[in-house]
C-alpha positions as CSV (number, residue, x, y, z in Angstrom):
1,M,0.3,-0.1,0.0
2,V,1.4,3.2,-0.9
3,Q,1.0,7.0,1.1
4,R,-0.3,8.8,-1.8
5,G,0.7,12.4,1.2
6,P,-1.5,13.1,4.2
7,K,-4.8,11.3,6.2
8,G,-7.8,13.2,6.4
9,W,-7.0,13.6,9.9
10,Q,-4.4,15.6,9.8
11,L,-4.9,17.8,6.6
12,W,-8.1,19.0,9.2
13,V,-5.6,19.4,11.9
14,G,-3.5,21.2,9.4
15,S,-6.3,23.6,7.9
16,A,-8.0,24.3,12.1
17,A,-4.3,25.3,13.3
18,F,-4.1,28.0,10.2
19,I,-7.7,28.7,10.9
20,S,-6.7,29.2,14.6
21,Y,-3.2,31.5,13.8
22,G,-5.7,33.4,11.5
23,F,-8.0,34.3,13.6
24,Y,-5.6,35.2,16.5
25,K,-3.7,37.6,14.8
26,I,-6.7,38.7,13.5
27,G,-7.3,39.5,17.1
28,Q,-4.3,40.4,17.5
29,T,-4.3,43.6,15.4
30,N,-7.9,44.5,15.9
31,T,-6.5,45.2,19.7
32,E,-3.4,47.0,18.4
33,K,-6.2,49.0,16.7
34,Q,-8.2,50.2,19.1
35,Q,-5.3,51.1,21.7
36,Q,-4.1,53.3,18.3
37,K,-7.5,55.2,17.9
38,M,-8.0,55.5,22.3
39,Q,-4.7,57.0,21.9
40,E,-5.9,59.3,19.4
41,R,-8.5,60.1,21.2
42,R,-7.2,60.6,23.9
43,V,-4.9,63.4,22.4
44,R,-8.0,65.1,20.1
45,Y,-10.2,65.8,23.7
46,A,-6.4,67.2,25.1
47,L,-5.6,69.6,22.0
48,A,-9.6,70.4,22.1
49,P,-9.7,73.4,25.1
50,L,-6.7,75.1,22.6
51,L,-8.1,74.6,19.7
52,Q,-11.3,76.5,20.5
53,A,-9.8,79.4,22.3
54,E,-8.0,79.5,18.7
55,S,-10.5,79.2,16.9
56,D,-12.6,82.0,19.9
57,R,-9.8,84.3,19.2
58,E,-9.8,84.2,15.9
59,Y,-13.8,84.9,15.7
60,L,-13.3,87.4,18.2
61,E,-10.3,89.4,15.7
62,R,-12.8,88.4,12.6
63,E,-15.2,90.4,14.5
64,L,-13.4,93.7,15.6
65,I,-13.0,94.2,11.6
66,I,-15.9,93.7,10.6
67,L,-17.2,95.8,12.8
68,R,-14.1,98.7,12.2
69,K,-15.1,98.7,8.5
70,E,-18.5,99.0,9.7
71,A,-17.8,102.0,11.7
72,E,-16.2,103.4,8.3
73,I,-19.1,102.5,6.2
74,M,-21.6,103.9,8.2
75,K,-19.9,107.0,10.1
76,N,-22.1,109.6,7.7
77,N,-25.1,108.1,9.3
78,P,-25.9,109.6,12.8
79,D,-28.8,107.6,14.0
80,W,-26.3,104.2,13.1
81,E,-24.9,102.1,16.3
82,V,-21.9,99.6,15.5
83,G,-22.4,96.3,16.0
84,K,-26.2,96.8,16.8
85,N,-28.5,94.5,14.6
86,P,-31.6,97.0,12.6
87,Y,-33.5,93.7,12.4
88,N,-33.6,92.7,16.5
89,T,-36.5,91.2,16.8
90,G,-35.4,89.5,19.8
91,V,-34.4,86.3,18.9
92,F,-30.8,85.0,18.9
93,M,-28.7,86.5,16.4
94,P,-24.6,84.8,17.3
95,R,-22.8,88.4,15.2
96,A,-24.9,90.9,18.4
97,V,-20.8,91.3,19.9
98,S,-21.4,94.7,21.8
99,D,-18.2,94.9,23.8
100,F,-16.1,95.6,20.5
101,A,-18.6,98.8,19.8
102,R,-17.6,100.5,23.1
103,S,-13.8,99.7,22.3
104,L,-14.0,101.7,19.4
105,K,-15.4,105.0,20.6
C-alpha cells in the first residue's frame, strides 16, 4: 500500500491550526488598532480646549475687523449704532457682539 499524501485527519488538524492562527492574528491586530484609536482620541480630547480657544480668538479678531469696517462705512449716518443689529427681533443672533462696539469709541 502506497501512501499518497497526508491522512484526512492530518489535513483537518492542519487546516484548523492555520485558521486558528489567522483568527488569533486578526484579534491581535484589532486590539492594536483599538488601542491606537484610543490614543488618538485622548490626544484630540487634550487638544480640543486649546483649539477651541484659538478658534474663539480668531473669531473675535474677525468680528473686530468687521465692526471697524462697519463703523467706517456708516460713519456719516448719525442714527447708526455699530455692532447693533438693525433687525433685532429679540431672537438670538450670533453676531451681536456689543463689547467691541464700546472699544471702538
